[in-house]
C-alpha positions in Angstrom: 30.4 -112.9 -86.6 28.4 -116.0 -87.6 29.1 -119.4 -87.5 29.3 -119.3 -91.1 30.8 -116.2 -91.7 33.6 -117.6 -89.5 34.1 -120.5 -90.6 34.1 -118.3 -94.3 36.9 -116.1 -93.2 39.1 -119.0 -92.2 38.6 -120.8 -94.9 39.7 -118.1 -97.2 42.4 -117.2 -95.1 44.0 -120.6 -95.3 43.0 -120.7 -98.8 44.6 -118.1 -99.8 48.3 -119.5 -99.2 47.5 -122.9 -101.3 49.2 -122.5 -104.8 46.7 -122.9 -106.9 49.3 -122.3 -110.5 49.7 -125.8 -109.9 46.0 -126.6 -111.1 46.8 -124.7 -114.0 49.8 -127.0 -114.9 46.5 -130.0 -115.9 43.6 -130.5 -117.9 40.2 -131.3 -117.9 39.9 -133.8 -114.7 43.4 -133.8 -113.3 42.5 -129.4 -112.8 39.1 -131.1 -111.1 40.9 -133.5 -108.6 43.8 -131.1 -107.6 41.4 -128.7 -107.0 39.3 -130.5 -105.2 42.5 -132.0 -102.7 43.5 -128.4 -102.6 39.7 -128.1 -100.4 40.3 -130.8 -98.9 43.7 -129.6 -97.7 42.0 -125.8 -97.1 39.2 -127.4 -95.0 41.2 -129.7 -92.5 44.2 -127.3 -92.1 41.2 -124.9 -90.6 39.5 -128.0 -89.3 42.6 -128.5 -86.5 43.3 -125.1 -86.2 39.2 -124.1 -85.0 39.7 -127.9 -82.3 43.4 -125.8 -81.4 40.7 -123.3 -80.4 38.0 -125.3 -78.4 41.0 -127.2 -76.7 42.4 -124.3 -75.3 38.7 -122.6 -74.5 38.5 -125.7 -72.8 41.2 -125.6 -70.6 40.2 -121.9 -69.3 36.9 -122.9 -68.9 38.1 -126.6 -66.7 39.9 -124.2 -65.5 37.3 -120.7 -64.7 34.4 -122.6 -65.1 32.8 -119.6 -66.9 29.7 -119.2 -69.2 31.4 -116.7 -71.2 33.9 -120.1 -71.6 30.8 -122.3 -72.5 29.4 -119.7 -75.0 32.6 -119.9 -76.7 33.1 -123.7 -77.1 29.3 -123.3 -78.4 30.4 -120.8 -81.3 33.6 -122.8 -82.1 31.6 -126.4 -82.4 28.9 -124.6 -84.8 32.1 -123.1 -86.4 33.3 -126.2 -87.4 29.8 -127.5 -88.2 29.9 -125.2 -90.9 33.4 -125.8 -92.2 32.6 -129.4 -93.2 29.6 -127.3 -94.9 31.9 -126.2 -97.3 
């Protein structure tokens, strides 16, 4: 799976849990602001999750120093970049 696909997958997995019905209680500008806040909250949650992944993989890399861990860290860093673009 490519970094962009993983970023979108994680975003969608979290975003589905953000209650969208709250947006229907607002009109026009308020609804747009609510959706923007929800979008930003989802991004932040996903970024925190990815940071945790990088931290755990980094720990194993520091213990075992395998190229596999370095490749995984690079992949998750790319995922973070793609999340920022969403």
